[in-house]
N, C-alpha and C positions, 0 to 999 in steps of 0.2 A: 504494500500500500504506500503510494507516494505521499509526500507532505502536502501536495496541493489538495488531495482528497480529504485531508483532515481539517481543512479550514472551513468547510461548510457546516450546516446544522447537524448533519449526520456525524461528522467528525467530532464536533463538540459533544454530542451525545455519547459517542464512543469513549471519549476521554473521561466524561463524567462517570460512566459505568466502570471504567478501569480504575478510576481513583476513588470510587465509593468506599471500598474497605479501608482505605487509609484515612479518608476524610470523616467517616462516621462508623467506626468499628463497633461501637456499642449498639447503635441502631440496627446494624446488619445482624448482630447476634440476637437482638430482640425479635427481629422479623423472622429469623430462622426458628426461634423458640415458639413464636406464634403459629408458624406453619406446622411444626411438629405437634404442638398441642391440638391443633385443629384436626390433623390426620389421626391422632390418637383417639380423640373423642368420636370422630366420625367413622373410623374404620377399625380401630383397635379394641373398642369396648362394645359390649352389648347395649341395646337401646336403654335398658333399665339402668345399667351401671353409668352410662353417659348422662342420663337424666339426673342421677343422684349426684354426680360430680358437679355438673353445671348448676344444679339446685343448691348445692352447698356454697358455691362461690357467688351466687346471685346476690346482688345488693338490694334486696327488697327489705321492707320494714322489719319483718320478723328476724331475718338474718343479721341485719345491722344492730338489732337489740341483743341477739344471742351470741354472735361471734363476729363483731364488726371488723377486726383487723384482718382475719383470714378471708372474710368476704371481700373487703376492699382490695387487698393485695392479690387474692386469687382471681378476682374478676378480670384484671388486666393481663392475665396469662392466656386468655382466649379471645377470639374475635367472633362476633355473631354475624355470619354472612355466608356467602358461597363463592367459590372460585371456579366452578364448572358451569353453572347455569347462567351463561353470559347474557341471556335475553331477559332475565328477571330483574325486578326492581331491587332485590336483595344484592345482586351483583353490583348495581350502581352504588349502593351504600357501602359495599366492601371496597370498591374502587376509590371512593372518596375518603373513607376513614383509614383503611389499611394502606392504600396506594398513595394518595395525595397527603394524608395526614401523617402517618407513621413513616413510610418509606421516603417521602420527600421533605415535608416540613420538619419532622423531628430530626432527620439527618442534617438538614440545614441548621437547625438550632444547635445541634451537637458540634458542628464544625465552627459555628460562629461564637458560641459561648463556652464550649467545653462540656464534658459529660455531666458534671454535677449539676450545673444550672439547667441543662436541657432536661435531665431527669426530674429536677425539682419542678420545672414548669409543667411537664407532662403529668407527673403524679399529683402535683398540687391541683391541676385542673380537674383531674379525674376524681380525687377525693372531695374537693370543694363542691363541684357540681353534683356529685352523688348525694352529699349531705344536705345541700340546699334543696335538691329535688325531694329528698325524704321529708323535709319540713313541709314542702308544698303538698305532698301526698297526704301527710297527716292532717293538714288543714282541710284538704278536699274531702277526705273521708268524714271529717267532723260535720261538714256541710252537706254530705250526701252527693257530692259531685262525681266521685269515683265509686265503683262497686267494692265491696269489702274484700273480694278475692284478690285485689291488687296488692294486699299485704304479703301474699305468697307468690307474686308473679315472678317470672323468670326474667332477670335483668342482669346481664353480664356483658363484658367486652371492653374494647379499647376506645370506643367511640367518643366518650367524654374527653379523655385525654387528647385524642386525635383532633377533636373539635377545637380544643384550646390552642394546640400548636398550629392548626389551620389559620386561626385568627392571628396568632403571632407571626405566621409566615407572610403577613401583609408587608412586613419590613423588607422582605426579599424581593419585592416587586418594584418596578419603576413607579414614579408618582402617578402617572396616568392610569396604571392598572390597579391601584390600591382600592379605589372606591368600588369598581365592579367586583373585585375579589371579596371585599367586605359584604357586599350585597349577596353574593353567592353563598358565603359562609353562613349568613343569617337565614337565607331563603331556602336552602336545600332541605333542612329538616322539616320545614312546613309542607313540603311537597307530599310527604307521606303521613301527615298528621291525621289523627282520628279524634273526632269531637263526640263527646257523649252527652249526658244530660246537663252538665254544668257549663260554666263559661270558659273552662280550661281545655286545651287539647290533651292528648295522652301524655303521661308523665315522661316518656322518653324524649318527646319533642321539647318539653320544658327543660329537661336536662341538657339537651344539645344547645338550646338557646342560652342557657345559663353558662355553659362551658365557653361558648363563643364570646359572651359578654365579659367573662373573666379574662379570656385571652386578649381581647381588645383593651381591657383595662390595664393589662400588664405592659402594653405598648408605651404607656407613660412612665414606666419605671426607668430611671436614667441608666442603671447598670445593664439593663437589657437592650438599650439602644446603642450601647457601645460594643464594638467587636473586641474580643479578647486578643491580647498579644501573645503570639506563639513563641516558644523558646528561641527559634531562629531570629525572630524580630527583636526579642529582648536582648539577645547577645550582640546584635548588629551595632556597630559604633554609630553614634549620631554626631553630626557636625553643625547642625543648625544652631545649637545653643552652647557651643564649646566655649568655656570661659577663657579669657585672654590671660596669659601669664604676664608677670612683670617684665620679663625679658622681651615679650612680643610687642609691648607698647612702645612706639617710637618716642624718642626723647623729646621731640618737639611737641608731642601731645601730652607729656607727663606733667608739664607745668606751663603756665601762661608765658607768652613771649616777653622776654626781657626780665624775667624773674628767675630766681634760683630756688630749686627745691631744697628745703632744709633737710639735713641728715636725720635719719630715724634715730629715735632715742632708744 
């Protein structure tokens, strides 16, 4: 392959794929883990056992009251969607959350801010949106807006964390693309929203919207707007603000014309 062929869009895409393990190794490992867990639940377990595993990590009200930590952390070890039925709406959701959210935006965040801050944003969005949604569910149940069965509903996956980094990914776009992207991030959950007897849509739609709002709110955090300095950049010598030594100052500039600089005491 000649160098001329690597200058177009296909060449840039190829370089991005080649550099992905180096730029976002933690995200790559996480994606592999999600694919393995998806195959394990889908093909390695019986239907009853798979339902039991996913039921345990579901972040519904009963689980959050009984075992909140294992539910919150176990939930992000799986994704709810399909990789094979490409004509379904479930595949669209998988493409947005796993593809754009985790594979692209989380990888961008890891490369820009480092592993710790990227994980903090992703997990923070997942946990915060889940807990806020739980509060909304509790209020809706009190007013009769949701059926009581929602307390034990199946709710797991990476989508809340992915929605948060999708909103954060606005910074990766040029200015002209940021508003359309923000509209897309807020609008796509509403495409599959279900409305029942009350004024609220289904709780997963609310969770996605809350996660997006959290992500957009994080855009105002100064430390997240700055790109981290990598070791090579930290070690590079800088000459912009190099202090002048005494020997480098010309004698004519060290004292006013016609006067003599007094000796140091």
